[in-house]
C-alpha positions as CSV (number, residue, x, y, z in Angstrom):
1,M,29.8,-21.2,-33.1
2,A,30.8,-17.8,-34.5
3,L,27.5,-17.5,-36.4
4,S,25.6,-18.1,-33.2
5,T,27.5,-15.5,-31.4
6,D,27.1,-13.0,-34.2
7,L,23.3,-13.6,-34.3
8,Q,23.1,-13.1,-30.5
9,I,25.0,-9.8,-30.7
10,A,22.8,-8.7,-33.6
11,M,19.6,-9.4,-31.7
12,Q,20.9,-7.6,-28.6
13,S,21.8,-4.6,-30.8
14,R,18.4,-4.6,-32.3
15,A,16.7,-4.7,-29.0
16,V,18.7,-1.8,-27.5
17,I,18.1,0.3,-30.7
18,E,14.4,-0.3,-30.4
19,Q,14.5,0.7,-26.8
20,A,16.4,3.9,-27.6
21,K,13.9,4.7,-30.3
22,G,11.1,4.4,-27.7
23,V,12.9,6.7,-25.4
24,L,13.4,9.2,-28.1
25,V,9.8,9.0,-29.3
26,A,8.7,9.8,-25.8
27,S,11.2,12.5,-25.1
28,L,11.3,14.2,-28.5
29,R,7.6,13.5,-29.3
30,C,8.5,12.2,-32.7
31,T,7.7,9.2,-34.9
32,P,9.8,6.0,-34.7
33,D,11.3,6.8,-38.1
34,E,12.3,10.2,-36.9
35,A,13.8,8.7,-33.7
36,F,15.8,6.3,-35.8
37,A,17.0,9.1,-38.1
38,H,18.1,11.0,-34.9
39,L,20.1,8.0,-33.7
40,V,21.8,7.7,-37.1
41,R,22.7,11.4,-37.1
42,R,24.1,11.2,-33.6
43,S,26.1,8.1,-34.6
44,Q,27.5,9.7,-37.7
45,H,28.3,13.0,-35.9
46,A,30.1,11.2,-33.1
47,N,31.7,8.6,-35.5
48,R,30.5,5.9,-33.2
49,E,28.4,2.8,-33.7
50,L,24.6,3.2,-33.6
51,R,24.5,0.5,-30.9
52,E,26.8,2.5,-28.6
53,I,24.7,5.6,-28.9
54,A,21.5,3.6,-28.3
55,T,23.0,2.0,-25.3
56,E,23.9,5.3,-23.8
57,I,20.4,6.7,-24.4
58,V,18.7,3.7,-22.7
59,E,21.1,3.7,-19.8
60,R,20.5,7.4,-19.2
61,A,16.8,6.9,-19.3
62,A,17.0,4.1,-16.8
63,R,18.8,6.3,-14.4
64,A,16.3,9.2,-14.7
């Protein structure tokens, strides 16, 4: 049961990270690799999980 839950969370995290990369590609006019690097830098700078940063970016884009 725990493995199934872990896999589901991992897939959800991956999806939101990919969505955030798309938002950043459009807004920063950069490549997907550059967008991911941007996410990593923000995550490290804020000392927060990448998934959390990605979720905020996607939610902010959805409100705009």
